N, C-alpha and C positions, 0 to 999 in steps of 0.2 A: 790239637794240631791246628796250626795257624794256616789261614788261607791267604794265598797271594792273588792280587788283582792285576790282571794284565791290561795295560792301557794301549789301545790301538789308535794309530793315527788315522784321522778321517781321510777318506779317499777324495782327492781333489782332481777334477777333470782338467784337461788342457784348457778348455773354454773358461772354467772358473779361475784357473791360475792366471790366464791372460787378463781376465776382468779385474782380479785383485791387483795385478801389476800395472793396470792401466793400458794394456796392450791391445785392447779391443776398440780403441778410439777409431773414428772414421778417418780416412785419408783426407788431407786438406789440399785441395787442388784449385788453381786459378784457371779461369777461362777468359781469354782476351779475343773477343770477336771483332770482326771488321772486314772491310773490303780489301785492305792492304794493297792499294793501287797507286804506287807501290809501297811496300814496307820500308820504313826509314828508321834512323837512329832514335828518333823520339819514341817510336813504338817500343823499341828494345829497352830504352831507359825506363819507361813506365813499367814494363813487365818485370824488369830486374828489381826495381824498387819495391813494387808490391810483393813480389815473391820472397824477397829477403826480409823485408820488414814484418811480414805476417808469418814468416817461417813456413811457407808452403812447400810441399814436396815437389810439385811440378807447376809450371805455367804453360797451358796449352794455347797456342795461337790457332784460332778457328776462323779461317776465311769463309765468308758467305758465298753462296752461289749467285743469288740475285738479291741485292738489298731491297727491303720494302720501301725505304724512304728516299732513294736516290735514283737518278736516271741511269738505268742499266747500260745505256749506250756508251757511257763514259768509262765503264770498267772493261779492262781487257779480259781475254780468255782466262778462265779459272786455272788452267794448267800452267800458265805463265806466272800468275800470282802465287800459286803454290810453289813453283820452282824457286822463285825469289825468296819466299819464306824459308824454304829448306836451306838455301845458301846463307841467309841472314842469321839463322839460329844455330848453325853448325858450330860445334865446339863449346856450347854452353849446356852443361848437363841439367840445368834447371828448366830449360825450354824444350818443348815438344810440339808436334802438330796434331790437331784434331780435325779430320776431314769429313765429319758426319754431314755437314750441310752441303758440301760439294757432291758427296755420294748420293744424297737424297734428291738433289736437283730442285728446280722450281724456285719460288721466292722463299727466302730464309727468314723464318720467324723464330725469335729467341725462345718463346714459350714452348713451341713444339720441339725445338732442339733440346732444351734442358729437360723437358719431360722424358724424352727418349734416353738421354744420357743418365738420368737418375734411375730409370728402369734397368739400363745396362750395368750401372755401377752403383747399387744401393749402399755400398760401403764407403761412399765418397761424399764429402761436403764440398760444394762448389762456390767459389768466390768469383763473381762476374765483374771484370775490370772495365771501367769506362772513364773517359776523361771528364773533367769538371764541366766542360761545355755540353756534354751529352746528358748530364744529370737533369738539366732543365727540360729535356725532351721525354723523360720517363713517362709522364702522364699520357703521351701519345703512343706509347709502345702497345702492341697487341697483347691483350690479356695480362696487363701489367700487375693487376691485383693478385692474380694467380702465380705469376712469375716470381714475385718477391717471396713467395712461400717455398720456392724451389731452390733459390740461390741467395747468397749474401752479396749485395752490390757493393763494390769497392770503387769509390770516386777518387781520382787522382787530382789533387789540388792544382789550381792554375791561377796565375795572377789575373785579376779582373773578374773572377767568378766567385760568388759567395758560396762557401761550403755548407749548403743547407738544401733540404728537400722534404717534401711531404711524405716520401717513402724512406724506409730505413736504409741508410747508406753509411758504410764504414769508410772514413776519409783517411787518405795516406798522403804524406808529403813527398814531393819529388822535385828534382832540379827543373827549373822553368826553361825547357827547350822548345822554342817556337819554330817547329818544323811541321809542315803539312804535306800530304800527298799531292794536293792541288798545286802547291808551290813547286814541288819536285817535277811534276809533269810540265809546268810552265818553263822551268829551267832547262829541261831537256829540249823543248821546242825552240827555245831561244839560244841554245848553245852555251849555257852557263855551266859552271863546274858544280858537280854533286859531291865533291870530296868532303869528307867529315860530316856530311848530311845523311848519306846512305852508305851501308856497308860496301866495301870494295867489290866483293863477289856479286852483289846485286847490280852495281854500276856496270860491271863486265857483262852481265846477262842482258841488261837494257841495251847496251851498245851492240852486243852480238846479235840480238834478235830484232833490233831496230824498233824498239818499243817507244811509244809516246812521241814519235817524231812528226806525226801528222795529226 
């Protein structure tokens, strides 16, 4: 009598199946921190270019509560900066808000923030977006040697700035849009037009609340 051999299929768990298919990769998310006083179209262009070029799932705009390197007297209330951000990013599914620094209060240090976010979201890789002008200041950032282990810095190239750093930085090209929040505030104070420099809903909010007029 001949014997028949029954071949059984190995049991593959959902986790193993996802690993085989490459579905267990971490989320790729951008963090764009700043005072956003106010947010302008240059910020939006930078975030869009980084997000699309790197294929990120989201780019979170993260307003600080009190910046460590600037005069806090120049920044308006956080609630106004957050409201302008909400209006600026509405309608773009790539963009979202991260308010961890506002909720925590006090001076906003990126190392503390990213350490907290990594603990909250261990399944996420963070790409920290900064302008080329800020790359030169990285040596002065609090606990920078530890911070670079938590995030991948993304530098947005800008005319007049050499794309190099002693720290690992992933460089991205973007259209050279020379807009600054300082210039926007000056334009408000001197009665100049903000059209095409700031999203229309943000302009409406600035005028409605009488921001930056004094």
